[in-house]
PyMOL Python script that loads the backbone (N, CA, C, O; Angstrom):
from pymol import cmd

cmd.read_pdbstr("""\
ATOM      1  N   MET A   1      25.275 -80.164 -54.874  1.00  0.00           N
ATOM      2  CA  MET A   1      26.252 -79.753 -55.844  1.00  0.00           C
ATOM      3  C   MET A   1      25.495 -79.251 -57.063  1.00  0.00           C
ATOM      4  O   MET A   1      24.499 -79.837 -57.487  1.00  0.00           O
ATOM      5  N   ARG A   2      25.996 -78.142 -57.619  1.00  0.00           N
ATOM      6  CA  ARG A   2      25.338 -77.571 -58.785  1.00  0.00           C
ATOM      7  C   ARG A   2      26.301 -77.597 -59.965  1.00  0.00           C
ATOM      8  O   ARG A   2      27.486 -77.292 -59.824  1.00  0.00           O
ATOM      9  N   LEU A   3      25.780 -77.964 -61.126  1.00  0.00           N
ATOM     10  CA  LEU A   3      26.535 -77.919 -62.365  1.00  0.00           C
ATOM     11  C   LEU A   3      25.888 -76.868 -63.247  1.00  0.00           C
ATOM     12  O   LEU A   3      24.698 -76.951 -63.550  1.00  0.00           O
ATOM     13  N   GLU A   4      26.665 -75.885 -63.657  1.00  0.00           N
ATOM     14  CA  GLU A   4      26.169 -74.848 -64.550  1.00  0.00           C
ATOM     15  C   GLU A   4      26.580 -75.212 -65.973  1.00  0.00           C
ATOM     16  O   GLU A   4      27.728 -75.572 -66.233  1.00  0.00           O
ATOM     17  N   LEU A   5      25.622 -75.110 -66.883  1.00  0.00           N
ATOM     18  CA  LEU A   5      25.835 -75.526 -68.267  1.00  0.00           C
ATOM     19  C   LEU A   5      25.861 -74.322 -69.191  1.00  0.00           C
ATOM     20  O   LEU A   5      25.130 -73.352 -68.992  1.00  0.00           O
ATOM     21  N   TYR A   6      26.717 -74.398 -70.208  1.00  0.00           N
ATOM     22  CA  TYR A   6      26.826 -73.320 -71.182  1.00  0.00           C
ATOM     23  C   TYR A   6      26.857 -73.888 -72.597  1.00  0.00           C
ATOM     24  O   TYR A   6      27.126 -75.071 -72.805  1.00  0.00           O
ATOM     25  N   GLY A   7      26.574 -73.013 -73.566  1.00  0.00           N
ATOM     26  CA  GLY A   7      26.668 -73.368 -74.979  1.00  0.00           C
ATOM     27  C   GLY A   7      25.795 -74.546 -75.357  1.00  0.00           C
ATOM     28  O   GLY A   7      24.628 -74.626 -74.973  1.00  0.00           O
ATOM     29  N   VAL A   8      26.376 -75.453 -76.110  1.00  0.00           N
ATOM     30  CA  VAL A   8      25.641 -76.614 -76.614  1.00  0.00           C
ATOM     31  C   VAL A   8      25.090 -77.469 -75.465  1.00  0.00           C
ATOM     32  O   VAL A   8      24.076 -78.146 -75.634  1.00  0.00           O
ATOM     33  N   LEU A   9      25.738 -77.445 -74.317  1.00  0.00           N
ATOM     34  CA  LEU A   9      25.247 -78.237 -73.180  1.00  0.00           C
ATOM     35  C   LEU A   9      23.867 -77.759 -72.741  1.00  0.00           C
ATOM     36  O   LEU A   9      23.007 -78.571 -72.401  1.00  0.00           O
ATOM     37  N   THR A  10      23.654 -76.449 -72.747  1.00  0.00           N
ATOM     38  CA  THR A  10      22.348 -75.887 -72.404  1.00  0.00           C
ATOM     39  C   THR A  10      21.304 -76.319 -73.426  1.00  0.00           C
ATOM     40  O   THR A  10      20.186 -76.693 -73.072  1.00  0.00           O
ATOM     41  N   GLU A  11      21.687 -76.261 -74.699  1.00  0.00           N
ATOM     42  CA  GLU A  11      20.756 -76.653 -75.759  1.00  0.00           C
ATOM     43  C   GLU A  11      20.366 -78.115 -75.647  1.00  0.00           C
ATOM     44  O   GLU A  11      19.189 -78.455 -75.769  1.00  0.00           O
ATOM     45  N   VAL A  12      21.334 -78.978 -75.419  1.00  0.00           N
ATOM     46  CA  VAL A  12      21.092 -80.419 -75.359  1.00  0.00           C
ATOM     47  C   VAL A  12      20.289 -80.790 -74.113  1.00  0.00           C
ATOM     48  O   VAL A  12      19.367 -81.603 -74.185  1.00  0.00           O
ATOM     49  N   ALA A  13      20.635 -80.198 -72.980  1.00  0.00           N
ATOM     50  CA  ALA A  13      19.961 -80.533 -71.721  1.00  0.00           C
ATOM     51  C   ALA A  13      18.621 -79.836 -71.565  1.00  0.00           C
ATOM     52  O   ALA A  13      17.763 -80.298 -70.812  1.00  0.00           O
ATOM     53  N   GLY A  14      18.434 -78.719 -72.275  1.00  0.00           N
ATOM     54  CA  GLY A  14      17.194 -77.967 -72.130  1.00  0.00           C
ATOM     55  C   GLY A  14      17.114 -77.210 -70.818  1.00  0.00           C
ATOM     56  O   GLY A  14      16.027 -76.840 -70.375  1.00  0.00           O
ATOM     57  N   GLN A  15      18.256 -76.980 -70.197  1.00  0.00           N
ATOM     58  CA  GLN A  15      18.309 -76.234 -68.948  1.00  0.00           C
ATOM     59  C   GLN A  15      19.713 -75.672 -68.756  1.00  0.00           C
ATOM     60  O   GLN A  15      20.659 -76.107 -69.412  1.00  0.00           O
ATOM     61  N   THR A  16      19.839 -74.712 -67.861  1.00  0.00           N
ATOM     62  CA  THR A  16      21.130 -74.072 -67.650  1.00  0.00           C
ATOM     63  C   THR A  16      21.891 -74.613 -66.447  1.00  0.00           C
ATOM     64  O   THR A  16      23.056 -74.274 -66.240  1.00  0.00           O
ATOM     65  N   ARG A  17      21.231 -75.457 -65.652  1.00  0.00           N
ATOM     66  CA  ARG A  17      21.920 -76.011 -64.487  1.00  0.00           C
ATOM     67  C   ARG A  17      21.306 -77.340 -64.081  1.00  0.00           C
ATOM     68  O   ARG A  17      20.147 -77.636 -64.370  1.00  0.00           O
ATOM     69  N   LEU A  18      22.121 -78.123 -63.407  1.00  0.00           N
ATOM     70  CA  LEU A  18      21.673 -79.376 -62.809  1.00  0.00           C
ATOM     71  C   LEU A  18      21.999 -79.331 -61.328  1.00  0.00           C
ATOM     72  O   LEU A  18      23.089 -78.907 -60.944  1.00  0.00           O
ATOM     73  N   GLU A  19      21.084 -79.755 -60.510  1.00  0.00           N
ATOM     74  CA  GLU A  19      21.326 -79.888 -59.074  1.00  0.00           C
ATOM     75  C   GLU A  19      21.463 -81.376 -58.791  1.00  0.00           C
ATOM     76  O   GLU A  19      20.537 -82.147 -59.043  1.00  0.00           O
ATOM     77  N   LEU A  20      22.616 -81.782 -58.269  1.00  0.00           N
ATOM     78  CA  LEU A  20      22.883 -83.194 -58.000  1.00  0.00           C
ATOM     79  C   LEU A  20      23.431 -83.369 -56.596  1.00  0.00           C
ATOM     80  O   LEU A  20      23.986 -82.439 -56.011  1.00  0.00           O
ATOM     81  N   GLU A  21      23.269 -84.565 -56.067  1.00  0.00           N
ATOM     82  CA  GLU A  21      23.931 -84.899 -54.813  1.00  0.00           C
ATOM     83  C   GLU A  21      25.396 -85.174 -55.104  1.00  0.00           C
ATOM     84  O   GLU A  21      25.749 -85.668 -56.175  1.00  0.00           O
ATOM     85  N   LYS A  22      26.240 -84.849 -54.142  1.00  0.00           N
ATOM     86  CA  LYS A  22      27.663 -85.119 -54.299  1.00  0.00           C
ATOM     87  C   LYS A  22      27.864 -86.620 -54.482  1.00  0.00           C
ATOM     88  O   LYS A  22      27.346 -87.407 -53.690  1.00  0.00           O
ATOM     89  N   PRO A  23      28.610 -87.032 -55.513  1.00  0.00           N
ATOM     90  CA  PRO A  23      28.835 -88.463 -55.711  1.00  0.00           C
ATOM     91  C   PRO A  23      29.707 -89.036 -54.603  1.00  0.00           C
ATOM     92  O   PRO A  23      30.510 -88.324 -54.000  1.00  0.00           O
ATOM     93  N   ALA A  24      29.543 -90.324 -54.342  1.00  0.00           N
ATOM     94  CA  ALA A  24      30.284 -90.982 -53.268  1.00  0.00           C
ATOM     95  C   ALA A  24      31.792 -90.830 -53.447  1.00  0.00           C
ATOM     96  O   ALA A  24      32.520 -90.627 -52.475  1.00  0.00           O
ATOM     97  N   GLU A  25      32.258 -90.930 -54.697  1.00  0.00           N
ATOM     98  CA  GLU A  25      33.693 -90.808 -54.945  1.00  0.00           C
ATOM     99  C   GLU A  25      34.195 -89.389 -54.676  1.00  0.00           C
ATOM    100  O   GLU A  25      35.346 -89.198 -54.285  1.00  0.00           O
ATOM    101  N   GLY A  26      33.333 -88.400 -54.885  1.00  0.00           N
ATOM    102  CA  GLY A  26      33.665 -87.026 -54.544  1.00  0.00           C
ATOM    103  C   GLY A  26      34.682 -86.352 -55.434  1.00  0.00           C
ATOM    104  O   GLY A  26      35.458 -85.521 -54.962  1.00  0.00           O
ATOM    105  N   THR A  27      34.698 -86.693 -56.733  1.00  0.00           N
ATOM    106  CA  THR A  27      35.620 -86.056 -57.669  1.00  0.00           C
ATOM    107  C   THR A  27      34.848 -85.422 -58.814  1.00  0.00           C
ATOM    108  O   THR A  27      33.661 -85.684 -59.005  1.00  0.00           O
ATOM    109  N   VAL A  28      35.542 -84.585 -59.569  1.00  0.00           N
ATOM    110  CA  VAL A  28      34.945 -83.984 -60.753  1.00  0.00           C
ATOM    111  C   VAL A  28      34.512 -85.069 -61.732  1.00  0.00           C
ATOM    112  O   VAL A  28      33.418 -84.993 -62.293  1.00  0.00           O
ATOM    113  N   ALA A  29      35.352 -86.075 -61.944  1.00  0.00           N
ATOM    114  CA  ALA A  29      35.014 -87.169 -62.864  1.00  0.00           C
ATOM    115  C   ALA A  29      33.729 -87.870 -62.431  1.00  0.00           C
ATOM    116  O   ALA A  29      32.874 -88.168 -63.266  1.00  0.00           O
ATOM    117  N   ALA A  30      33.587 -88.133 -61.142  1.00  0.00           N
ATOM    118  CA  ALA A  30      32.379 -88.783 -60.634  1.00  0.00           C
ATOM    119  C   ALA A  30      31.164 -87.872 -60.799  1.00  0.00           C
ATOM    120  O   ALA A  30      30.058 -88.347 -61.058  1.00  0.00           O
ATOM    121  N   ALA A  31      31.371 -86.562 -60.650  1.00  0.00           N
ATOM    122  CA  ALA A  31      30.271 -85.608 -60.842  1.00  0.00           C
ATOM    123  C   ALA A  31      29.809 -85.619 -62.299  1.00  0.00           C
ATOM    124  O   ALA A  31      28.611 -85.536 -62.571  1.00  0.00           O
ATOM    125  N   LEU A  32      30.753 -85.720 -63.234  1.00  0.00           N
ATOM    126  CA  LEU A  32      30.380 -85.786 -64.652  1.00  0.00           C
ATOM    127  C   LEU A  32      29.621 -87.075 -64.955  1.00  0.00           C
ATOM    128  O   LEU A  32      28.674 -87.065 -65.742  1.00  0.00           O
ATOM    129  N   GLU A  33      30.027 -88.180 -64.340  1.00  0.00           N
ATOM    130  CA  GLU A  33      29.288 -89.437 -64.513  1.00  0.00           C
ATOM    131  C   GLU A  33      27.871 -89.295 -63.973  1.00  0.00           C
ATOM    132  O   GLU A  33      26.919 -89.767 -64.594  1.00  0.00           O
ATOM    133  N   ALA A  34      27.727 -88.651 -62.825  1.00  0.00           N
ATOM    134  CA  ALA A  34      26.397 -88.431 -62.246  1.00  0.00           C
ATOM    135  C   ALA A  34      25.553 -87.542 -63.155  1.00  0.00           C
ATOM    136  O   ALA A  34      24.346 -87.749 -63.283  1.00  0.00           O
ATOM    137  N   ALA A  35      26.185 -86.555 -63.786  1.00  0.00           N
ATOM    138  CA  ALA A  35      25.463 -85.679 -64.709  1.00  0.00           C
ATOM    139  C   ALA A  35      24.967 -86.469 -65.914  1.00  0.00           C
ATOM    140  O   ALA A  35      23.848 -86.254 -66.382  1.00  0.00           O
ATOM    141  N   ALA A  36      25.794 -87.382 -66.417  1.00  0.00           N
ATOM    142  CA  ALA A  36      25.390 -88.202 -67.569  1.00  0.00           C
ATOM    143  C   ALA A  36      24.232 -89.113 -67.204  1.00  0.00           C
ATOM    144  O   ALA A  36      23.373 -89.385 -68.042  1.00  0.00           O
ATOM    145  N   THR A  37      24.196 -89.582 -65.979  1.00  0.00           N
ATOM    146  CA  THR A  37      23.097 -90.426 -65.517  1.00  0.00           C
ATOM    147  C   THR A  37      21.820 -89.597 -65.356  1.00  0.00           C
ATOM    148  O   THR A  37      20.738 -90.027 -65.754  1.00  0.00           O
ATOM    149  N   ALA A  38      21.957 -88.414 -64.772  1.00  0.00           N
ATOM    150  CA  ALA A  38      20.804 -87.554 -64.524  1.00  0.00           C
ATOM    151  C   ALA A  38      20.236 -86.968 -65.813  1.00  0.00           C
ATOM    152  O   ALA A  38      19.031 -86.742 -65.923  1.00  0.00           O
ATOM    153  N   CYS A  39      21.108 -86.724 -66.782  1.00  0.00           N
ATOM    154  CA  CYS A  39      20.683 -86.115 -68.045  1.00  0.00           C
ATOM    155  C   CYS A  39      21.433 -86.827 -69.170  1.00  0.00           C
ATOM    156  O   CYS A  39      22.457 -86.330 -69.639  1.00  0.00           O
ATOM    157  N   PRO A  40      20.934 -87.986 -69.608  1.00  0.00           N
ATOM    158  CA  PRO A  40      21.641 -88.791 -70.614  1.00  0.00           C
ATOM    159  C   PRO A  40      21.967 -88.044 -71.911  1.00  0.00           C
ATOM    160  O   PRO A  40      22.896 -88.426 -72.623  1.00  0.00           O
ATOM    161  N   GLU A  41      21.222 -86.995 -72.223  1.00  0.00           N
ATOM    162  CA  GLU A  41      21.502 -86.219 -73.434  1.00  0.00           C
ATOM    163  C   GLU A  41      22.887 -85.575 -73.392  1.00  0.00           C
ATOM    164  O   GLU A  41      23.455 -85.255 -74.436  1.00  0.00           O
ATOM    165  N   LEU A  42      23.427 -85.385 -72.197  1.00  0.00           N
ATOM    166  CA  LEU A  42      24.741 -84.766 -72.050  1.00  0.00           C
ATOM    167  C   LEU A  42      25.892 -85.747 -72.249  1.00  0.00           C
ATOM    168  O   LEU A  42      27.019 -85.322 -72.503  1.00  0.00           O
ATOM    169  N   ALA A  43      25.638 -87.032 -72.140  1.00  0.00           N
ATOM    170  CA  ALA A  43      26.694 -88.046 -72.074  1.00  0.00           C
ATOM    171  C   ALA A  43      27.720 -87.942 -73.197  1.00  0.00           C
ATOM    172  O   ALA A  43      28.918 -88.057 -72.938  1.00  0.00           O
ATOM    173  N   ASP A  44      27.287 -87.731 -74.424  1.00  0.00           N
ATOM    174  CA  ASP A  44      28.230 -87.658 -75.548  1.00  0.00           C
ATOM    175  C   ASP A  44      29.122 -86.428 -75.483  1.00  0.00           C
ATOM    176  O   ASP A  44      30.213 -86.434 -76.053  1.00  0.00           O
ATOM    177  N   HIS A  45      28.691 -85.387 -74.811  1.00  0.00           N
ATOM    178  CA  HIS A  45      29.435 -84.130 -74.764  1.00  0.00           C
ATOM    179  C   HIS A  45      30.411 -84.056 -73.588  1.00  0.00           C
ATOM    180  O   HIS A  45      31.414 -83.348 -73.668  1.00  0.00           O
ATOM    181  N   LEU A  46      30.134 -84.768 -72.510  1.00  0.00           N
ATOM    182  CA  LEU A  46      30.903 -84.602 -71.284  1.00  0.00           C
ATOM    183  C   LEU A  46      32.377 -84.980 -71.393  1.00  0.00           C
ATOM    184  O   LEU A  46      33.192 -84.366 -70.703  1.00  0.00           O
ATOM    185  N   PRO A  47      32.773 -85.956 -72.220  1.00  0.00           N
ATOM    186  CA  PRO A  47      34.206 -86.250 -72.311  1.00  0.00           C
ATOM    187  C   PRO A  47      35.045 -85.083 -72.842  1.00  0.00           C
ATOM    188  O   PRO A  47      36.263 -85.072 -72.663  1.00  0.00           O
ATOM    189  N   ARG A  48      34.417 -84.115 -73.485  1.00  0.00           N
ATOM    190  CA  ARG A  48      35.161 -83.002 -74.093  1.00  0.00           C
ATOM    191  C   ARG A  48      35.031 -81.682 -73.335  1.00  0.00           C
ATOM    192  O   ARG A  48      35.581 -80.674 -73.777  1.00  0.00           O
ATOM    193  N   VAL A  49      34.329 -81.660 -72.224  1.00  0.00           N
ATOM    194  CA  VAL A  49      34.151 -80.393 -71.510  1.00  0.00           C
ATOM    195  C   VAL A  49      35.344 -80.084 -70.619  1.00  0.00           C
ATOM    196  O   VAL A  49      36.037 -80.980 -70.135  1.00  0.00           O
ATOM    197  N   ALA A  50      35.562 -78.795 -70.417  1.00  0.00           N
ATOM    198  CA  ALA A  50      36.472 -78.327 -69.378  1.00  0.00           C
ATOM    199  C   ALA A  50      35.590 -78.001 -68.175  1.00  0.00           C
ATOM    200  O   ALA A  50      34.442 -77.582 -68.326  1.00  0.00           O
ATOM    201  N   VAL A  51      36.141 -78.198 -66.988  1.00  0.00           N
ATOM    202  CA  VAL A  51      35.376 -77.946 -65.771  1.00  0.00           C
ATOM    203  C   VAL A  51      36.105 -76.889 -64.944  1.00  0.00           C
ATOM    204  O   VAL A  51      37.311 -76.980 -64.715  1.00  0.00           O
ATOM    205  N   ALA A  52      35.352 -75.894 -64.507  1.00  0.00           N
ATOM    206  CA  ALA A  52      35.908 -74.836 -63.668  1.00  0.00           C
ATOM    207  C   ALA A  52      35.171 -74.798 -62.341  1.00  0.00           C
ATOM    208  O   ALA A  52      33.972 -75.064 -62.261  1.00  0.00           O
ATOM    209  N   VAL A  53      35.915 -74.464 -61.318  1.00  0.00           N
ATOM    210  CA  VAL A  53      35.347 -74.150 -60.008  1.00  0.00           C
ATOM    211  C   VAL A  53      35.859 -72.753 -59.692  1.00  0.00           C
ATOM    212  O   VAL A  53      37.064 -72.527 -59.580  1.00  0.00           O
ATOM    213  N   GLY A  54      34.934 -71.829 -59.552  1.00  0.00           N
ATOM    214  CA  GLY A  54      35.348 -70.428 -59.416  1.00  0.00           C
ATOM    215  C   GLY A  54      36.000 -69.987 -60.714  1.00  0.00           C
ATOM    216  O   GLY A  54      35.440 -70.179 -61.793  1.00  0.00           O
ATOM    217  N   ASP A  55      37.179 -69.400 -60.612  1.00  0.00           N
ATOM    218  CA  ASP A  55      37.891 -68.914 -61.794  1.00  0.00           C
ATOM    219  C   ASP A  55      38.956 -69.885 -62.289  1.00  0.00           C
ATOM    220  O   ASP A  55      39.716 -69.549 -63.198  1.00  0.00           O
ATOM    221  N   ALA A  56      39.027 -71.077 -61.715  1.00  0.00           N
ATOM    222  CA  ALA A  56      40.108 -71.997 -62.052  1.00  0.00           C
ATOM    223  C   ALA A  56      39.581 -73.267 -62.713  1.00  0.00           C
ATOM    224  O   ALA A  56      38.599 -73.860 -62.268  1.00  0.00           O
ATOM    225  N   LEU A  57      40.259 -73.668 -63.786  1.00  0.00           N
ATOM    226  CA  LEU A  57      39.965 -74.969 -64.385  1.00  0.00           C
ATOM    227  C   LEU A  57      40.497 -76.045 -63.452  1.00  0.00           C
ATOM    228  O   LEU A  57      41.561 -75.885 -62.853  1.00  0.00           O
ATOM    229  N   VAL A  58      39.756 -77.140 -63.328  1.00  0.00           N
ATOM    230  CA  VAL A  58      40.151 -78.209 -62.409  1.00  0.00           C
ATOM    231  C   VAL A  58      40.253 -79.530 -63.164  1.00  0.00           C
ATOM    232  O   VAL A  58      39.540 -79.743 -64.144  1.00  0.00           O
ATOM    233  N   PRO A  59      41.141 -80.419 -62.708  1.00  0.00           N
ATOM    234  CA  PRO A  59      41.295 -81.719 -63.354  1.00  0.00           C
ATOM    235  C   PRO A  59      40.218 -82.694 -62.906  1.00  0.00           C
ATOM    236  O   PRO A  59      39.519 -82.439 -61.925  1.00  0.00           O
ATOM    237  N   PRO A  60      40.076 -83.811 -63.617  1.00  0.00           N
ATOM    238  CA  PRO A  60      39.048 -84.801 -63.268  1.00  0.00           C
ATOM    239  C   PRO A  60      39.164 -85.366 -61.857  1.00  0.00           C
ATOM    240  O   PRO A  60      38.160 -85.775 -61.275  1.00  0.00           O
ATOM    241  N   ASP A  61      40.366 -85.395 -61.300  1.00  0.00           N
ATOM    242  CA  ASP A  61      40.533 -85.968 -59.969  1.00  0.00           C
ATOM    243  C   ASP A  61      40.393 -84.935 -58.845  1.00  0.00           C
ATOM    244  O   ASP A  61      40.615 -85.258 -57.678  1.00  0.00           O
ATOM    245  N   ALA A  62      40.028 -83.699 -59.189  1.00  0.00           N
ATOM    246  CA  ALA A  62      39.821 -82.666 -58.169  1.00  0.00           C
ATOM    247  C   ALA A  62      38.628 -83.027 -57.295  1.00  0.00           C
ATOM    248  O   ALA A  62      37.628 -83.545 -57.794  1.00  0.00           O
ATOM    249  N   PRO A  63      38.724 -82.760 -56.001  1.00  0.00           N
ATOM    250  CA  PRO A  63      37.602 -83.077 -55.104  1.00  0.00           C
ATOM    251  C   PRO A  63      36.447 -82.099 -55.275  1.00  0.00           C
ATOM    252  O   PRO A  63      36.644 -80.934 -55.622  1.00  0.00           O
ATOM    253  N   VAL A  64      35.242 -82.596 -55.026  1.00  0.00           N
ATOM    254  CA  VAL A  64      34.051 -81.754 -55.001  1.00  0.00           C
ATOM    255  C   VAL A  64      33.350 -81.938 -53.663  1.00  0.00           C
ATOM    256  O   VAL A  64      33.460 -82.985 -53.025  1.00  0.00           O
ATOM    257  N   GLU A  65      32.637 -80.917 -53.256  1.00  0.00           N
ATOM    258  CA  GLU A  65      31.880 -80.948 -52.005  1.00  0.00           C
ATOM    259  C   GLU A  65      30.400 -80.815 -52.323  1.00  0.00           C
ATOM    260  O   GLU A  65      30.027 -80.518 -53.458  1.00  0.00           O
ATOM    261  N   GLU A  66      29.568 -81.031 -51.334  1.00  0.00           N
ATOM    262  CA  GLU A  66      28.118 -80.934 -51.529  1.00  0.00           C
ATOM    263  C   GLU A  66      27.706 -79.547 -52.010  1.00  0.00           C
ATOM    264  O   GLU A  66      26.742 -79.410 -52.762  1.00  0.00           O
ATOM    265  N   ASP A  67      28.437 -78.514 -51.576  1.00  0.00           N
ATOM    266  CA  ASP A  67      28.076 -77.148 -51.975  1.00  0.00           C
ATOM    267  C   ASP A  67      28.897 -76.630 -53.157  1.00  0.00           C
ATOM    268  O   ASP A  67      28.880 -75.433 -53.441  1.00  0.00           O
ATOM    269  N   SER A  68      29.612 -77.513 -53.844  1.00  0.00           N
ATOM    270  CA  SER A  68      30.423 -77.111 -54.996  1.00  0.00           C
ATOM    271  C   SER A  68      29.550 -76.639 -56.154  1.00  0.00           C
ATOM    272  O   SER A  68      28.442 -77.134 -56.360  1.00  0.00           O
ATOM    273  N   VAL A  69      30.072 -75.675 -56.904  1.00  0.00           N
ATOM    274  CA  VAL A  69      29.457 -75.235 -58.149  1.00  0.00           C
ATOM    275  C   VAL A  69      30.477 -75.513 -59.248  1.00  0.00           C
ATOM    276  O   VAL A  69      31.537 -74.890 -59.299  1.00  0.00           O
ATOM    277  N   LEU A  70      30.143 -76.453 -60.122  1.00  0.00           N
ATOM    278  CA  LEU A  70      31.009 -76.813 -61.232  1.00  0.00           C
ATOM    279  C   LEU A  70      30.468 -76.160 -62.496  1.00  0.00           C
ATOM    280  O   LEU A  70      29.285 -76.289 -62.811  1.00  0.00           O
ATOM    281  N   VAL A  71      31.324 -75.469 -63.208  1.00  0.00           N
ATOM    282  CA  VAL A  71      30.935 -74.829 -64.460  1.00  0.00           C
ATOM    283  C   VAL A  71      31.462 -75.709 -65.590  1.00  0.00           C
ATOM    284  O   VAL A  71      32.668 -75.927 -65.708  1.00  0.00           O
ATOM    285  N   LEU A  72      30.544 -76.212 -66.422  1.00  0.00           N
ATOM    286  CA  LEU A  72      30.916 -77.085 -67.528  1.00  0.00           C
ATOM    287  C   LEU A  72      31.029 -76.251 -68.796  1.00  0.00           C
ATOM    288  O   LEU A  72      30.066 -75.622 -69.234  1.00  0.00           O
ATOM    289  N   LEU A  73      32.218 -76.258 -69.372  1.00  0.00           N
ATOM    290  CA  LEU A  73      32.513 -75.432 -70.542  1.00  0.00           C
ATOM    291  C   LEU A  73      32.763 -76.316 -71.748  1.00  0.00           C
ATOM    292  O   LEU A  73      33.766 -77.027 -71.802  1.00  0.00           O
ATOM    293  N   PRO A  74      31.860 -76.277 -72.716  1.00  0.00           N
ATOM    294  CA  PRO A  74      32.047 -77.102 -73.914  1.00  0.00           C
ATOM    295  C   PRO A  74      33.181 -76.532 -74.769  1.00  0.00           C
ATOM    296  O   PRO A  74      33.546 -75.364 -74.634  1.00  0.00           O
ATOM    297  N   PRO A  75      33.729 -77.366 -75.646  1.00  0.00           N
ATOM    298  CA  PRO A  75      34.760 -76.841 -76.555  1.00  0.00           C
ATOM    299  C   PRO A  75      34.187 -75.727 -77.423  1.00  0.00           C
ATOM    300  O   PRO A  75      33.008 -75.742 -77.778  1.00  0.00           O
ATOM    301  N   VAL A  76      35.031 -74.773 -77.754  1.00  0.00           N
ATOM    302  CA  VAL A  76      34.617 -73.651 -78.591  1.00  0.00           C
ATOM    303  C   VAL A  76      35.132 -73.888 -79.998  1.00  0.00           C
ATOM    304  O   VAL A  76      36.280 -74.289 -80.190  1.00  0.00           O
ATOM    305  N   SER A  77      34.284 -73.641 -80.972  1.00  0.00           N
ATOM    306  CA  SER A  77      34.724 -73.771 -82.358  1.00  0.00           C
ATOM    307  C   SER A  77      34.310 -72.531 -83.121  1.00  0.00           C
ATOM    308  O   SER A  77      33.523 -71.717 -82.639  1.00  0.00           O
ATOM    309  N   GLY A  78      34.836 -72.404 -84.284  1.00  0.00           N
ATOM    310  CA  GLY A  78      34.498 -71.247 -85.094  1.00  0.00           C
ATOM    311  C   GLY A  78      35.739 -70.438 -85.389  1.00  0.00           C
ATOM    312  O   GLY A  78      36.858 -70.871 -85.112  1.00  0.00           O
ATOM    313  N   GLY A  79      35.544 -69.292 -85.938  1.00  0.00           N
ATOM    314  CA  GLY A  79      36.723 -68.513 -86.293  1.00  0.00           C
ATOM    315  C   GLY A  79      36.492 -67.048 -86.269  1.00  0.00           C
ATOM    316  O   GLY A  79      37.408 -66.274 -86.549  1.00  0.00           O
TER     317      GLY A  79
END
""", "prot")
cmd.dss("prot")
cmd.show_as("cartoon", "prot")
cmd.util.cbc("prot")
cmd.orient("prot")
């Protein structure tokens, strides 16, 4: 499973993507927990991210597969 990072997430993690094994629970929420474990610098930001698969935003209980690509979108601010 691949997580693509954008904005502040890239800055904090120091990379644009994370490659992780699919979590046992197999949900977006579990994938975010795995990301926080793999890259603790992301932990404070993950509760506020939107997650997309393809062109669609997905809820925390959406299933993920081993070949899933999750796009993590941080909140946007500014004007």
